C-alpha positions, 0 to 999 in steps of 0.5 A: 707728365712729370718729370724730375731733374736731378742737378749735382752742383759743385762750385758751378756758380757761372753757370748756375743762373743760365742752366736754370733759365734753360732748365725752366723754359722746358716747362712750355712743352705740351708734354711736361705737366709738372717740372720737378727741379732736385737739387744737390749741393755737394759742399761747394767752396764758391757762392753756389749755395747762396745761389741755389738757397735763392731758387729755393726760397722761391719754391722753383727747386728742391735743395739738399746739402752735404755737408763735405764734398762726396761727389757726383754720384752721390749726389745723383744718390741723394736727389734720385730717393727724393725724386716723384716724376714719371720719368727722371734725368741727370742734369749737369749743372754747366752748360754742357748739355741743352735742356731742351733736348730733354724734351726731345727725349722724353717724346721719344720715352713716351712715344717708343715706350722706353723705360730708359733712355741715354742721350748721345753726344755721337750717334749720327755725328760725322764729327766728334764734339769733343777733343781726340784724346777724349773721343778715344777715351770715351769710344774705348769706355763705351765698348768696354762696357758693352762688352759686358752689358750686351748694349749696342751704346755709343756714349756710356759717359753721356750725362744725359741719362733718363729712367722710368722713376722706379727703375732709377730708385730700384738701382743701388747707386754704390758709386759716389763719384765719376764712377756713377755712369759705367755703374749704373748702365751696367746695373741698369743693362742687368735690370732690363734684361731680367725684366725684358725692359727698353733702353734706347739711345738718341742723339743730343747736342753737346758743347763741351768746356775745358778744364779752365772753365771748370770741368772735372772729370780727368784720366783717374776717373778714365782708370776708374771706369774700367776697373768699376766695368770690370767690378760689376760686369763680373758680377 
């Protein structure tokens, strides 16, 4: 099984080496015959691009570069167009998500014949890894999204979204920034309904970072998410 990881990068010099170590470690899984790592530098202002070039020069990753900062959605769009794996998954460049969970997600996808798998930070958890406000906003956005998609997700905003490649490449990603999450969920739900595909959710680990550590999503992104849910939910 070939797995493609799509990694958008913007000013992540402090975490890149560590996240690549964790990502490359999952190649030890007997489930993964080939690991394709596609990184997109979104016009970083720090040393991220130099670090990425180091990995690209040794053939460990495929690297694409944006000449201007376009946002996470644009970076995923660039990476997705160049993916060749059987399954494709999003991986943030920070250390909030544990790549070992990707093995679990891939195993679930293969075993349960799931076309799309979301890794939920909340499913089966008694307590939330997020602060109260972030948890409330996430829960609201997920519930609001579910009203339009008919899905029963617990974590629409999760980074860990795994698709069969042909399904992801069928989705026209229009949102350039963090609006990617509600947009791609709405469009994935429609494809699943039209083609009788299976979208599932399993529990994953999560270690949130704070804004002082480089977290980029803010309250304006939450407001934008509401607009996007309405936009793609009503068409």
